[in-house]
C-alpha positions as CSV (number, residue, x, y, z in Angstrom):
1,S,-196.2,14.3,174.1
2,P,-198.6,12.1,172.1
3,S,-197.6,9.8,169.4
4,V,-197.7,11.1,165.8
5,F,-199.5,9.3,162.9
6,L,-199.4,9.8,159.2
7,P,-202.6,10.7,157.4
8,S,-202.9,7.1,156.4
9,G,-203.1,6.2,160.1
10,A,-199.7,4.5,160.1
11,P,-197.5,5.3,163.1
12,Y,-194.8,8.0,162.4
13,A,-193.4,8.7,165.9
14,N,-194.2,6.4,168.9
15,R,-194.2,8.1,172.2
16,D,-196.2,5.6,174.2
17,G,-194.6,4.6,177.4
18,A,-191.6,7.0,177.1
19,V,-190.2,7.6,180.7
20,S,-187.4,9.8,181.9
21,D,-186.5,9.9,185.6
22,S,-183.9,12.3,187.0
23,V,-182.7,12.7,190.5
24,S,-180.2,15.3,191.8
25,V,-178.7,15.9,195.2
26,N,-176.6,18.9,195.9
27,V,-174.2,19.4,198.8
28,Y,-172.2,22.6,199.2
29,A,-170.2,24.4,201.8
30,G,-168.1,27.5,202.0
31,G,-166.4,29.9,204.4
32,P,-163.1,31.0,205.8
33,I,-160.2,28.7,206.6
34,L,-158.2,31.6,208.0
35,K,-160.1,34.7,209.0
36,N,-159.9,37.4,206.4
37,R,-157.2,35.6,204.4
38,L,-158.1,32.1,203.1
39,F,-161.6,31.0,201.9
40,Y,-163.1,27.9,200.3
41,Y,-166.2,26.9,198.5
42,G,-167.1,23.3,197.4
43,L,-170.1,21.8,195.6
44,A,-170.9,18.3,194.8
45,E,-174.0,17.2,192.8
46,M,-174.9,13.5,192.6
47,R,-177.0,12.8,189.6
48,S,-179.0,9.9,188.2
49,N,-180.8,10.0,184.9
50,I,-182.6,7.0,183.4
51,S,-184.9,7.0,180.3
52,K,-186.8,4.4,178.3
53,S,-188.5,5.0,175.0
54,A,-189.9,3.0,172.1
55,G,-189.9,4.0,168.5
56,I,-191.6,2.1,165.6
57,T,-188.9,-0.5,165.2
58,T,-186.5,0.1,168.1
59,Y,-186.7,0.4,171.9
60,S,-183.9,2.0,174.0
61,R,-182.8,2.4,177.6
62,S,-180.3,5.1,178.6
63,K,-178.6,5.9,181.9
64,N,-176.1,8.3,183.3
65,N,-175.0,8.4,187.0
66,D,-172.0,10.7,187.0
67,P,-171.5,13.5,189.5
68,F,-170.5,17.2,189.1
69,Y,-167.9,18.7,191.4
70,A,-166.7,22.3,191.7
71,G,-164.3,23.9,194.2
72,K,-162.7,27.3,194.8
73,L,-159.9,28.6,197.1
74,D,-159.2,32.3,197.5
75,W,-156.0,33.5,199.4
76,N,-155.7,37.1,200.3
77,I,-151.9,37.1,200.8
78,N,-152.2,40.7,202.1
79,D,-154.4,43.6,201.2
80,N,-152.9,44.0,197.8
81,H,-152.3,40.5,196.5
82,T,-154.7,37.7,195.9
83,I,-154.3,34.2,194.5
84,E,-157.4,32.1,193.4
85,F,-157.8,28.5,192.3
86,T,-161.0,27.1,190.7
87,G,-161.6,23.5,189.8
88,I,-164.6,22.0,188.0
89,S,-165.3,18.4,187.0
90,D,-168.4,17.6,184.9
91,Q,-167.2,14.3,183.3
92,R,-170.0,12.0,182.4
93,E,-170.5,8.8,180.5
94,S,-174.0,7.8,179.2
95,S,-174.9,4.4,177.9
96,S,-177.9,3.6,175.7
97,E,-178.9,0.0,174.8
98,T,-181.1,-0.4,171.7
99,F,-183.4,-3.4,171.2
100,G,-185.6,-4.5,168.3
101,Y,-189.2,-3.5,168.8
102,T,-192.5,-4.3,167.1
103,Y,-195.0,-1.4,167.3
104,A,-198.1,-3.4,166.7
105,S,-197.5,-5.9,169.5
106,K,-195.4,-3.7,171.7
107,A,-192.9,-6.5,171.9
108,I,-189.3,-5.8,172.8
109,G,-186.9,-7.9,170.8
110,A,-183.2,-8.8,171.0
111,S,-180.4,-6.3,171.9
112,R,-178.9,-4.6,168.9
113,G,-176.0,-3.3,171.1
114,T,-175.0,-0.5,173.4
115,T,-173.6,2.9,172.5
116,Y,-171.7,5.1,174.9
117,S,-171.0,8.8,174.9
118,K,-168.4,10.6,177.0
119,R,-168.9,14.4,177.6
120,G,-167.5,17.1,179.8
121,G,-164.1,17.0,181.5
122,R,-162.0,18.8,184.1
123,D,-161.2,22.5,184.2
124,Y,-158.5,24.2,186.4
125,I,-158.1,28.0,186.7
126,F,-155.4,29.8,188.6
127,R,-155.6,33.6,188.9
128,Y,-153.3,36.2,190.5
129,T,-154.4,39.8,191.2
130,G,-152.1,42.4,192.6
131,K,-152.1,46.2,193.3
132,F,-148.8,48.0,193.1
133,G,-149.0,51.5,194.4
134,S,-152.2,53.6,193.7
135,D,-152.0,53.6,189.9
136,F,-151.1,50.0,188.7
137,S,-152.7,46.7,189.1
138,L,-151.9,43.4,187.5
139,S,-154.1,40.3,186.9
140,A,-152.8,37.1,185.4
141,L,-154.8,34.0,184.7
142,Y,-153.9,30.5,183.6
143,G,-156.4,27.8,182.9
144,K,-156.6,24.3,181.5
145,S,-159.6,22.5,180.2
146,N,-159.8,18.8,179.2
147,A,-163.0,18.0,177.5
148,D,-164.3,14.8,175.9
149,G,-166.8,14.3,173.1
150,T,-166.4,10.6,172.4
151,D,-169.1,8.3,171.1
152,Y,-168.4,4.6,170.8
153,G,-170.2,1.3,170.6
154,A,-170.7,-2.1,169.2
155,G,-170.9,-0.7,165.6
156,D,-167.3,0.8,165.8
157,K,-165.9,-2.3,164.2
158,F,-167.7,-1.3,161.0
159,P,-166.9,2.4,160.6
160,Y,-167.8,4.3,157.4
161,I,-166.7,7.5,155.8
162,L,-169.2,9.7,154.0
163,D,-167.9,12.4,151.6
164,A,-170.8,14.7,150.8
165,R,-168.9,17.5,149.1
166,S,-170.5,18.9,146.0
167,G,-169.8,16.6,143.0
168,T,-168.9,13.6,145.1
169,A,-170.9,10.7,146.4
170,L,-168.6,8.3,148.2
171,L,-169.6,5.9,151.0
172,I,-167.0,3.5,152.3
173,G,-168.5,1.1,154.9
174,S,-168.5,-2.3,156.3
175,A,-169.2,-4.2,153.1
176,T,-170.5,-1.5,150.8
177,T,-168.7,1.0,148.5
178,L,-170.7,3.3,146.5
179,Q,-169.0,5.6,143.9
180,P,-170.4,8.0,141.3
């Protein structure tokens, strides 16, 4: 999309030279391990994402190269009882390095630091299904999910707390304390 300018002609949002490249390769396989009894399915996706963009005063480069995995096993113990296992991993860590930037000269300045974000996790699901006679069936499921939503970077040594509830105005930061 094009850059955006204020009515005065001053730049508001710089989109010149913004680049985003993504590559994804998928491999999957499935089939019987034991005829009519034990089956598998597996998927692996290799991913690479790189982006670069300039703002008015900052320039950033971001990357993520983490894969995605999924697998499933189905065991038909007999015609009336089945056990299933499903596992998924979509863990990923992205990094973004920010630099100073001068819009007028398109000059990239010194690094201002790198921030990281962790997302996704691992999921495991176990399921049993059984038929008992012609009138009763039972299905039980157990699952566990471990997900991450962490953001961290060079600025973490200077954390701040912002209390924006009605009637308050408190910011506690690296060297600044504002109170009503």
